[in-house]
Steps between C-alpha positions, in 0.01 A plus 500: 500500500185304452244434774475125552155373583574187700329544843739496792436190720451553868673178605827323424521415130713360221529721192611308190576647165760494219807722534452853379125522565538760781458291821774681691376845395146414605625381839714812552193717429264317735740396775745794532564438868549124475804313619660383171706189419616520139627152401576630147802671653778247524639641823167487676437142386843382606469680837181317580630164374808535728301624800132408453418572858533871426181497295290415802690708757486814284128465456430433866702817589244712317264702723126485437325351198695465180482382142805292393595477130710204378577559133563187285440252779573209271870581520502387868173323574625373841398842630139389477541283808595816693205687352261232625658499843473883521140493401420219747681688780391857431175474302417799290773711662721403200348462157710389205504585124695217333581553136625260244569488128531120508287246678728212387706460814203560723297227328776245453691522825192433715566817693267653754230688308326636810181301439208691637715790609572682170296616204629460146485783248632525137661803338492567130621749243291817456135451417285720276337658807846575653596660167174698520425357154747742349692283257530410135395141447767419240767643731369294793503178290856570390663617830267370771416629843805482722508826704856589398408458134193725536689770689805505266351420153792655316721210613233227510690277262822517705303435826325193356806352341694543826206341685505199270874464527539561869192367673382226272827356385721544807275497800270229372809303398607504863154404619483207261853395566545507120847396401454549127401861450493450126220243516301720742537795270384300202202381705413861597516615141260226386269536807465871415405421141243253629350745752122463513492172314434141604822350627647204327795404726637247253509746213670768712755250617579400144529863377714601803712186479425434869373186669120494556527472885739797492243709310233410750732605786577827322126575475458417871780743574326780309181431696679485831682824439168669403618579146225291337174334569323190376149545358324164531232371267144533626281188473129585541398154373331618186423243234820558308863390543701765669868592488661411836851644476587820680618828348792698637515877532782730612396763754556808283490581122825698511691214665369263231621727224838540673551124520380456139743769379232707331505822700679698225264391215132561427275224627301286254132436549540146626745614767264784595209259548689291755636810667151642541400177666807529730393852595140400572616199707717737704197727559289203606758358737563841658122563542458163672765604752394859549134407541586180690220324311669157457410272214704324233602603147507262210425483125272280289578346162389215281718310256325677211630835626191637664635692801427742780807681616426524875251340739479629851321255731410472865267234644204490260577835327689515167569812294638485148730766355598513132785723379518636141775708344249684283346851492177354365289238680355226280217281630687182415769599750256412782376165368673288768388727784142490376506120465615444859274772631201334333598167660517675840865420541577875508302743714650819351688578182742787420712585203790740470593670173690808382196695384375816672136413567336275756273243329245237583503177296230269648628390837846657439608835637760619244736748653786715372828410677511800726128464584561139594788607731276754670222237539749262660616763743150589609383137541267488195677198351595271797251468784 
């Protein structure tokens, strides 16, 4: 068991995260006495759909103050109306932890999202801090950070292949109302190969033999089900033309490799580079949630290929982060960071590499991967 570092909210909250990241285990640890409604269980879901009034009457029968857990609320979002009514009637006597591995139905059915009455928190695979920095980097890039993978490494390949087959191809197919599983599978294969790269929807549609609007809908589905994230282009208005198209990243390196069918073979350097970016993006997103610091993540690139992998920005603050799959730091690696820092577009600059020594290159703090993870966890990177 790993100790998860997400702080426990004191008020009603939504907890969103992909399947298999450990949301249910975390809730069981922190709310052992809670009243539990598990909508993953078919019999529980059908019971409440047949007799929805039992949800409210069972809760109101509880004595004293109580936490109520509703696991996978997107399976029956109508219950949110009862949640709001219970909060309005009883105040803080009943507080709710509402989990979901898909925000699709909640966003698109215009359901009651408890505006002003519920916090929103995100849950991720294990971070470096939660692993206590005890990992082999190559192993992490190959198999990722899902808790079950880290606790049962001897069957990591089987776990990830089953994850790809079961969760991503069956459950997402249901979410997307995909009738042609073959086209969706071809799309997933190509999307995995394009992980971390600028998305060309027309090219993907051509390679997958799928209509362009369908490809866009498939991407929207991956975003809505929390399997992937768009990384938009940052536009600081420097005196150069900037790339405007977004990149797409899956949420975990192991899942990328499972979808791309490369779990059983050694990774090549190009794949490792994008997987390292995927891992660092995961760490950044998790840190933003755990520290509740807000801000936006993006990347910067010019048509000539000058690029900064990640920009974290909030209000008038912008921090650049460059990722290099190298054990040696070369000064030319930081050229783009130095240029934007000199033009005052970036207030701080960091670089992540696979060397063992912390370095200083002009305005750039160059950090080994594990050192960067520790600095993220302690608040040294994001204010």
